[in-house]
C-alpha positions as CSV (number, residue, x, y, z in Angstrom):
1,M,-9.5,9.7,-18.9
2,K,-8.0,6.8,-17.1
3,R,-7.1,7.1,-13.4
4,A,-3.4,6.7,-13.9
5,T,-3.5,9.8,-16.2
6,K,-5.8,11.7,-13.8
7,F,-3.6,11.1,-10.8
8,T,-0.5,12.2,-12.8
9,H,-2.0,15.5,-13.8
10,M,-4.5,16.5,-11.1
11,G,-3.5,18.9,-8.3
12,R,-0.7,20.6,-10.2
13,P,-0.2,24.3,-10.8
14,K,-0.9,25.8,-14.2
15,A,2.3,25.9,-16.2
16,G,3.8,29.4,-16.6
17,L,7.4,30.7,-16.7
18,G,9.4,28.2,-14.6
19,T,6.4,27.0,-12.7
20,A,7.1,24.2,-10.2
21,V,5.5,20.8,-11.2
22,N,3.8,20.4,-7.8
23,P,2.0,22.8,-5.5
24,S,4.1,24.6,-2.9
25,V,4.1,23.7,0.8
26,T,2.9,26.6,3.0
27,R,3.9,26.2,6.6
28,A,1.9,28.7,8.7
29,S,-0.2,29.0,11.8
30,T,-1.2,32.7,11.4
31,L,-2.7,33.9,8.2
32,L,-2.7,37.7,7.6
33,F,-5.4,39.9,6.2
34,E,-5.1,43.3,4.6
35,R,-8.4,44.5,5.9
36,A,-10.0,44.0,9.3
37,E,-13.5,43.4,7.8
38,D,-12.1,40.3,6.0
39,L,-11.0,38.6,9.2
40,Y,-14.3,37.0,9.9
41,R,-15.3,36.0,6.3
42,S,-16.6,32.4,6.0
43,D,-15.5,32.0,2.4
44,V,-11.8,32.2,3.1
45,R,-9.3,30.3,5.2
46,G,-8.8,32.1,8.5
47,Y,-6.1,30.1,10.3
48,G,-3.3,27.6,9.5
49,R,-5.1,24.8,11.3
50,H,-7.7,24.8,8.4
51,G,-5.1,23.7,5.9
52,A,-3.4,25.2,2.8
53,D,-3.4,25.0,-0.9
54,V,-1.7,21.6,-0.9
55,H,-4.5,20.3,1.3
56,D,-7.1,21.5,-1.1
57,K,-5.4,19.8,-4.0
58,L,-5.1,16.6,-2.1
59,A,-8.8,16.6,-1.0
60,E,-9.7,17.0,-4.7
61,M,-7.7,13.9,-5.5
62,F,-9.5,11.8,-2.9
63,T,-12.9,13.1,-4.0
64,E,-12.0,12.1,-7.6
65,L,-10.7,8.7,-6.3
66,E,-14.1,7.7,-4.9
67,G,-16.5,9.9,-7.0
68,G,-17.7,11.7,-3.9
69,A,-19.0,15.2,-3.1
70,G,-16.1,16.2,-0.9
71,S,-13.2,15.0,1.3
72,V,-11.9,15.8,4.7
73,L,-8.2,15.1,5.6
74,F,-6.8,13.8,8.8
75,P,-3.4,13.1,10.4
76,S,-4.0,9.4,10.5
77,G,-6.1,6.6,9.1
78,L,-7.7,6.0,12.5
79,A,-8.8,9.6,12.8
80,A,-10.3,9.3,9.3
81,C,-12.5,6.5,10.7
82,T,-13.4,8.0,14.1
83,Y,-14.2,11.6,13.2
84,P,-17.0,10.6,10.7
85,I,-18.5,8.4,13.4
86,L,-18.4,11.2,15.9
87,A,-20.1,13.4,13.3
88,C,-23.0,11.0,12.9
89,V,-23.8,9.9,16.4
90,K,-25.2,11.4,19.7
91,A,-25.9,10.2,23.2
92,G,-28.5,7.4,23.2
93,D,-27.7,6.2,19.7
94,H,-26.9,2.6,18.6
95,V,-24.1,1.7,16.3
96,L,-23.7,-1.6,14.3
97,L,-20.0,-2.5,13.8
98,T,-18.8,-5.4,11.6
99,D,-17.0,-8.1,13.7
100,S,-14.2,-8.1,11.2
101,A,-13.4,-4.4,11.8
102,Y,-9.9,-2.8,12.2
103,G,-9.0,-3.3,15.9
104,P,-8.4,0.3,16.9
105,T,-11.8,1.3,15.4
106,R,-13.4,-1.4,17.5
107,K,-11.6,-0.1,20.6
108,F,-12.8,3.4,19.9
109,C,-16.4,2.3,19.5
110,E,-16.4,0.0,22.6
111,G,-14.5,2.5,24.6
112,Y,-15.0,6.2,23.8
113,L,-18.5,5.8,22.3
114,T,-19.6,4.0,25.4
115,K,-18.5,6.9,27.5
116,M,-20.6,9.1,25.2
117,G,-23.7,7.0,25.9
118,V,-23.6,5.4,22.4
119,E,-24.0,1.6,22.3
120,T,-22.0,-0.5,19.9
121,E,-23.2,-3.9,18.7
122,L,-21.0,-6.3,16.7
123,Y,-22.6,-8.1,13.8
124,D,-21.4,-11.0,11.6
125,P,-19.7,-9.6,8.6
126,R,-21.5,-12.1,6.4
127,I,-25.0,-11.0,7.6
128,G,-26.0,-9.3,4.4
129,A,-29.6,-8.3,4.1
130,N,-30.4,-9.9,7.5
131,I,-28.8,-6.9,9.2
132,T,-32.4,-5.5,9.1
133,T,-33.1,-7.7,12.1
134,L,-30.5,-5.8,14.1
135,I,-31.5,-2.2,13.2
136,R,-33.3,-0.4,16.0
137,P,-35.2,2.9,16.1
138,N,-32.1,4.5,17.6
139,T,-29.6,2.9,15.2
140,A,-27.6,5.8,13.7
141,V,-24.7,4.2,11.9
142,I,-23.6,0.9,10.3
143,L,-19.9,0.5,10.1
144,L,-18.5,-1.7,7.4
145,E,-15.1,-3.0,6.3
146,S,-14.8,-5.2,3.2
147,P,-12.7,-7.2,3.3
148,G,-12.0,-7.5,7.0
149,S,-8.4,-6.5,7.7
150,L,-7.4,-9.8,9.2
151,T,-9.9,-12.5,8.2
152,L,-10.8,-10.9,4.8
153,E,-14.5,-11.6,4.7
154,I,-16.3,-9.8,1.9
155,Q,-19.5,-8.0,3.0
156,D,-22.6,-7.8,0.8
157,V,-22.4,-4.0,0.9
158,P,-25.3,-3.3,-1.5
159,A,-27.7,-5.4,0.6
160,I,-26.6,-3.7,3.8
161,V,-26.9,-0.3,2.2
162,D,-30.4,-1.1,1.0
163,A,-31.4,-2.1,4.6
164,A,-29.7,1.0,6.0
165,K,-31.5,3.4,3.6
166,A,-34.8,1.9,4.4
167,H,-34.3,2.9,8.0
168,N,-32.5,6.2,7.5
169,V,-29.2,4.8,8.9
170,I,-25.9,6.2,7.7
171,T,-23.3,3.8,6.4
172,I,-19.5,4.3,6.8
173,I,-17.0,1.9,5.3
174,D,-13.2,1.5,5.9
175,N,-12.1,1.1,2.3
176,T,-8.3,1.0,3.0
177,W,-7.7,-2.5,1.6
178,S,-8.8,-1.6,-1.9
179,G,-7.3,1.9,-1.8
180,G,-10.5,3.0,-3.7
181,L,-8.7,1.7,-6.8
182,V,-10.5,-1.6,-7.2
183,Y,-13.7,-1.0,-5.2
184,Q,-16.1,1.9,-5.3
185,P,-18.5,1.8,-2.3
186,L,-19.9,5.3,-2.7
187,Q,-21.2,4.2,-6.1
188,M,-23.1,1.4,-4.3
189,G,-24.8,3.9,-2.0
190,V,-22.4,3.9,1.0
191,D,-22.5,7.4,2.6
192,I,-18.9,7.8,3.8
193,S,-15.7,6.0,2.7
194,C,-12.6,6.2,4.9
195,H,-8.9,5.6,4.0
196,A,-5.7,5.1,5.9
197,A,-3.7,7.0,3.3
198,T,-0.7,6.1,5.4
199,K,-0.6,2.9,3.4
200,Y,-0.9,2.9,-0.4
201,F,-0.8,6.6,-0.9
202,G,2.1,7.2,1.5
203,G,3.8,4.2,-0.2
204,H,7.1,4.4,1.7
205,S,6.1,3.8,5.4
206,D,7.3,7.2,6.5
207,V,4.1,9.3,6.8
208,M,0.7,8.9,8.5
209,F,-2.4,10.4,6.9
210,G,-6.1,9.7,6.5
211,A,-9.1,10.9,4.4
212,A,-12.9,10.5,4.6
213,I,-14.9,11.0,1.4
214,A,-18.6,11.8,1.7
215,R,-21.2,10.9,-0.9
216,T,-23.2,14.1,-0.3
217,K,-22.3,17.7,0.4
218,S,-24.4,17.7,3.6
219,L,-22.4,14.8,5.0
220,H,-19.1,16.4,3.9
221,S,-20.1,19.6,5.8
222,K,-21.0,17.6,8.9
223,I,-17.7,15.8,8.9
224,S,-15.7,18.9,8.2
225,T,-17.5,20.9,11.0
226,T,-16.9,18.1,13.5
227,A,-13.3,17.9,12.6
228,K,-12.8,21.6,13.0
229,L,-14.5,21.6,16.4
230,F,-12.3,18.8,17.6
231,G,-9.2,20.7,16.5
232,N,-8.3,18.4,13.6
233,A,-5.2,19.5,11.7
234,S,-2.7,17.8,9.4
235,S,0.8,18.9,8.4
236,P,1.2,20.5,4.9
237,D,4.4,18.5,4.5
238,D,2.5,15.2,5.1
239,A,-0.2,16.3,2.7
240,Y,2.5,17.0,0.1
241,Q,3.9,13.5,0.5
242,I,0.5,11.9,0.2
243,L,-0.2,14.0,-2.9
244,R,3.2,12.9,-4.3
245,G,2.2,9.2,-3.6
246,F,-0.9,9.6,-5.6
247,R,1.3,10.0,-8.7
248,T,2.7,6.5,-8.5
249,V,0.0,4.6,-6.6
250,M,-1.5,2.9,-9.7
251,P,1.7,1.0,-10.8
252,R,2.7,0.2,-7.2
253,F,-0.7,-1.1,-6.3
254,T,-0.9,-3.2,-9.4
255,Q,2.5,-4.8,-8.8
256,Q,1.8,-5.5,-5.1
257,S,-1.7,-7.0,-5.8
258,E,-0.2,-9.3,-8.5
259,T,2.5,-10.4,-6.1
260,A,0.0,-11.1,-3.4
261,L,-2.2,-13.2,-5.7
262,A,0.8,-15.1,-6.9
263,L,1.9,-16.0,-3.4
264,A,-1.7,-16.8,-2.3
265,T,-2.1,-19.1,-5.3
266,W,1.2,-20.9,-4.5
267,L,0.4,-21.3,-0.8
268,T,-3.0,-22.9,-1.6
269,D,-1.2,-26.2,-2.3
270,H,1.6,-25.8,0.4
271,P,1.7,-28.8,2.7
272,K,2.1,-26.5,5.8
273,V,-1.0,-24.4,4.9
274,Q,-4.6,-25.3,5.7
275,T,-6.4,-22.3,4.2
276,V,-5.5,-19.2,2.2
277,L,-7.8,-16.2,2.8
278,H,-7.6,-14.2,-0.4
279,P,-11.0,-13.1,-1.9
280,A,-9.7,-13.4,-5.5
281,L,-9.2,-17.1,-5.1
282,P,-12.2,-19.3,-6.1
283,S,-11.7,-21.2,-2.8
284,H,-12.6,-18.1,-0.8
285,P,-16.2,-18.4,0.6
286,D,-17.0,-14.9,-0.6
287,H,-15.4,-15.1,-4.0
288,T,-18.7,-14.6,-5.8
289,L,-19.3,-11.3,-4.0
290,W,-15.8,-10.2,-4.7
291,Q,-16.3,-10.9,-8.4
292,R,-19.5,-8.9,-8.4
293,D,-18.3,-5.9,-6.5
294,F,-14.5,-5.6,-7.1
295,C,-12.5,-5.0,-10.2
296,G,-9.2,-6.3,-8.7
297,S,-7.5,-7.4,-5.5
298,A,-4.9,-5.9,-3.2
299,C,-1.6,-6.6,-1.5
300,L,-3.0,-8.1,1.7
301,F,-4.0,-11.7,2.4
302,S,-3.9,-14.2,5.3
303,I,-3.2,-17.9,5.8
304,V,-4.3,-20.5,8.4
305,T,-1.5,-23.0,9.0
306,K,-1.7,-26.7,9.7
307,D,-0.8,-28.4,13.0
308,M,1.4,-25.6,14.3
309,P,1.8,-24.8,18.0
310,S,2.1,-21.1,18.9
311,D,5.9,-21.4,19.5
312,D,6.3,-22.7,15.9
313,V,4.1,-19.8,14.5
314,L,6.4,-17.3,16.2
315,A,9.5,-19.2,15.0
316,F,8.2,-19.1,11.4
317,V,7.6,-15.4,11.6
318,N,11.0,-14.8,13.1
319,A,12.7,-16.9,10.4
320,L,11.4,-14.7,7.6
321,K,14.1,-12.5,6.2
322,L,12.4,-10.3,3.6
323,F,9.1,-9.8,5.4
324,G,9.4,-7.2,8.1
325,I,7.5,-7.9,11.3
326,G,5.1,-5.0,11.7
327,Y,1.7,-3.5,11.3
328,S,0.4,-1.7,8.2
329,Y,0.7,-2.5,4.5
330,G,0.9,-0.7,1.1
331,G,4.5,0.4,1.6
332,F,7.5,-0.6,-0.5
333,E,8.5,-3.4,1.9
334,S,6.7,-6.7,2.6
335,L,5.3,-7.3,6.1
336,V,4.0,-10.1,8.2
337,I,2.1,-10.4,11.5
338,H,0.8,-13.2,13.7
339,C,-2.8,-12.3,14.1
340,D,-4.1,-14.6,16.9
341,P,-3.3,-12.2,19.9
342,Q,-5.6,-9.5,18.4
343,L,-8.2,-11.8,16.9
344,K,-11.2,-11.1,19.2
345,R,-14.5,-12.1,17.7
346,A,-18.0,-12.1,19.0
347,H,-19.3,-14.4,16.2
348,K,-17.9,-17.8,15.3
349,T,-15.4,-18.1,12.4
350,T,-14.4,-21.1,10.4
351,L,-10.7,-20.6,11.4
352,S,-9.3,-23.8,13.0
353,G,-5.6,-22.9,13.2
354,P,-3.1,-20.0,13.7
355,L,-3.7,-17.0,11.5
356,I,-0.8,-15.2,9.8
357,R,-1.2,-12.1,7.6
358,F,1.1,-11.2,4.7
359,A,1.4,-7.7,3.1
360,C,3.3,-7.8,-0.1
361,G,5.6,-4.9,-1.1
362,L,7.6,-4.3,-4.2
363,E,10.1,-7.2,-3.9
364,H,10.0,-9.9,-6.6
365,A,7.4,-12.6,-6.0
366,D,10.0,-15.4,-6.5
367,D,12.2,-14.0,-3.7
368,L,9.2,-13.8,-1.4
369,K,8.3,-17.4,-2.2
370,D,11.8,-18.5,-1.4
371,D,11.7,-16.6,1.9
372,I,8.5,-18.2,3.0
373,E,9.7,-21.7,2.0
374,Q,13.0,-21.3,4.0
375,A,11.0,-20.1,7.0
376,F,8.7,-23.1,6.9
377,N,11.8,-25.4,6.5
378,A,13.4,-23.7,9.5
379,I,10.7,-25.1,11.8
380,S,10.4,-28.5,10.2
């Protein structure tokens, strides 16, 4: 059965006499038991913080999405990245983090993990099999993100996974860019795949959520236990909205990815653009890896402009009318950000100009092209 069909029918109640098409939302903190001897059973839910039926149905959807052994839900995408890390490290450990990682994840590793006595080392996202040279006896986790959320490097994930497995190191990937729809890292041997469900699965920029999918039952248990000990809880209303977003994620994702590729292709020959960073373009330095590992692209890409001082970069962004200025992506509206203020790298990049990131929404591609053109003309 194709994914679009699965996501339409999974997580729904069995039809009866006037059955609702979707699971009900249960809002509860206290859960009651008929018998005192059932209060401490480990095979039933004991408290509202541990979720409800709608959470169970949503977790099943994410597990199906990635082909994993189980999923843990979180109130944000950042939590979906940080809790699995916490589940897999201890004081004295060493973590390898891709230099292209999502900024808040990097801050967590370099801030909170440092206070825990865990060292974080940044590695070149294009290191591939050479990551073996960085693995130490105390290396516990390798953190990946492919492509990088600003500079869009594609990592050689199978090569890094092989090196990690040879040294018994856990691999965790932020798979938000692909939504798990065009990239399957767990099938390549990655141990944990994390998603900011806020984006594609929310779809309307009005709910925050996250999910971590484990490749094995033991890892799923480890993440789940850690999340419970730290008091992790997510709203049943938010879980319902993400479950609802699953129903339409395929057509939305397809349209947004097609729009992004159309804009990226057009901008390749634009006189104001030096480089377009989109892995589906043959000009991208990692295009061959993208062809090997991905079955499609997504809504997000970046450009490097030509001969543009910082004031003009800001003026260009401010002149855009259809692209909202804001973080995130995967919602119905297109967004844009100037990346340079947050572009902190330990390793050299080939970028030689201002970096601007576009996230394509559901607007028509021609209208978005016209908007970009008028913004460039406004600073001529």
